[in-house]
C-alpha positions as CSV (number, residue, x, y, z in Angstrom):
1,M,1.2,-14.0,9.8
2,A,1.4,-16.0,6.6
3,S,4.6,-17.5,5.3
4,L,6.8,-15.5,2.9
5,N,6.3,-16.4,-0.7
6,V,9.7,-15.2,-1.9
7,G,9.8,-16.6,-5.4
8,S,6.5,-15.0,-6.6
9,L,7.4,-11.8,-4.7
10,G,10.6,-11.5,-6.6
11,E,8.8,-12.2,-9.9
12,Y,6.2,-9.6,-9.0
13,I,8.9,-7.0,-8.2
14,R,10.7,-7.8,-11.5
15,E,7.4,-7.3,-13.4
16,Q,6.7,-4.0,-11.7
17,R,10.2,-2.8,-12.3
18,R,10.0,-3.7,-16.0
19,S,6.6,-2.0,-16.3
20,A,8.1,1.1,-14.7
21,Q,10.9,0.9,-17.3
22,Y,13.6,0.8,-14.6
23,S,16.8,-1.1,-14.9
24,L,17.8,-3.2,-11.9
25,R,20.4,-0.6,-11.0
26,Q,18.0,2.3,-11.3
27,L,15.5,0.6,-9.0
28,A,18.2,-0.4,-6.5
29,E,19.4,3.2,-6.4
30,A,15.8,4.7,-6.1
31,A,14.9,2.2,-3.3
32,G,18.2,2.7,-1.4
33,V,19.3,-0.9,-1.6
34,S,22.3,-2.5,-3.2
35,N,22.1,-3.8,-6.7
36,P,23.1,-7.4,-5.7
37,Y,20.6,-7.5,-2.9
38,L,17.7,-6.4,-5.2
39,S,18.8,-9.0,-7.7
40,Q,18.7,-11.7,-5.0
41,I,15.2,-10.5,-4.0
42,E,14.0,-10.7,-7.6
43,R,15.5,-14.2,-8.0
44,G,13.8,-15.4,-4.8
45,L,17.1,-15.9,-2.9
46,R,16.5,-13.2,-0.2
47,K,13.6,-12.4,2.1
48,P,13.3,-8.7,2.3
49,S,12.0,-7.0,5.5
50,A,8.8,-5.0,5.5
51,E,11.0,-1.8,5.6
52,I,12.8,-2.8,2.5
53,L,9.6,-3.7,0.8
54,Q,8.3,-0.3,1.6
55,Q,11.3,1.3,0.1
56,I,10.9,-0.7,-3.1
57,A,7.2,0.1,-3.3
58,K,7.9,3.8,-2.9
59,A,10.5,3.7,-5.7
60,L,8.1,1.8,-7.9
61,R,5.2,4.1,-6.9
62,I,3.0,1.3,-5.9
63,S,1.3,0.5,-2.6
64,A,3.6,-1.1,0.0
65,E,0.4,-3.0,1.0
66,T,0.5,-4.6,-2.4
67,L,4.0,-5.9,-1.8
68,Y,3.1,-7.0,1.7
69,V,0.3,-9.1,0.3
70,Q,2.6,-10.6,-2.4
71,A,5.1,-11.4,0.4
72,G,2.4,-13.0,2.5
73,I,2.9,-10.5,5.3
74,L,-0.7,-9.2,4.9
75,E,-3.9,-10.9,4.0
76,E,-5.4,-9.5,0.8
77,R,-8.4,-7.2,1.4
78,R,-11.5,-7.4,-0.7
79,G,-10.6,-4.3,-2.8
80,E,-11.0,-1.9,0.1
81,G,-9.9,1.3,-1.5
82,L,-6.9,-0.2,-3.3
83,E,-7.4,2.1,-6.3
84,L,-7.6,5.1,-4.0
85,R,-4.5,4.0,-2.2
86,A,-2.6,3.5,-5.4
87,S,-3.7,6.9,-6.7
88,I,-2.6,8.7,-3.5
89,L,0.8,6.9,-3.5
90,A,1.3,7.7,-7.2
91,D,0.4,11.4,-6.9
92,P,3.6,13.5,-7.7
93,L,2.0,16.7,-6.3
94,I,2.2,15.7,-2.6
95,N,5.2,14.4,-0.6
96,E,5.5,11.1,1.1
97,Q,4.6,12.4,4.5
98,Q,1.4,13.9,3.1
99,K,0.6,10.6,1.3
100,Q,0.9,8.7,4.6
101,A,-1.2,11.2,6.4
102,L,-4.0,10.9,3.8
103,L,-3.8,7.1,4.0
104,A,-4.0,7.2,7.8
105,V,-7.1,9.4,7.7
106,Y,-8.7,7.1,5.2
107,D,-8.0,4.0,7.3
108,A,-9.4,5.8,10.4
109,F,-12.6,6.5,8.5
110,L,-12.9,2.9,7.4
111,K,-12.4,1.7,10.9
112,E,-14.9,4.2,12.3
113,N,-17.5,3.2,9.7
114,A,-17.0,-0.5,10.2
115,A,-17.3,-0.2,14.0
116,G,-20.3,2.1,14.0
117,R,-22.3,0.3,11.4
118,P,-24.8,-2.3,12.6
119,S,-24.8,-5.3,10.2
120,G,-27.4,-4.9,7.5
121,A,-28.3,-1.3,8.4
122,D,-27.3,2.0,6.8
123,E,-28.8,4.3,9.4
124,G,-25.5,5.5,10.7
125,A,-24.5,7.6,7.7
126,D,-27.9,9.2,7.4
127,G,-28.3,9.9,11.1
128,S,-25.0,11.5,11.5
129,A,-25.5,13.8,8.5
130,D,-28.9,15.0,9.8
131,E,-27.4,15.6,13.3
132,H,-24.9,18.2,12.0
133,E,-27.1,20.0,9.5
134,G,-27.8,23.6,10.3
135,K,-25.2,23.8,13.1
136,A,-22.4,26.4,13.0
137,P,-18.9,24.9,12.9
């Protein structure tokens, strides 16, 4: 696990908060953390847990994964579905549990495709599509 980069994490959260046009108090309330604690995070004085980062991300309607990367908890992926993830998390028509379920299914498909794909070959997708054609459900 990479070390926590608290200063830039706080700056990033502050930027996102301002972009969302939230006051410090509004974001603290939406995220379920105290105003002083959020202020200390933004100033780089506190190291928030992954759970707190998730609450902040949810309140800001951004991917928790994005904050984990900023915090150094996760390695940055090479754009693997980040736009899709952000869209799912920002969708106001589905609830949080449904969003997490969609992301879990998407991650499972990515894992399955990565495991089943021989390097340099695209046969897996074509073969599995042909296998199921014409069969009743």
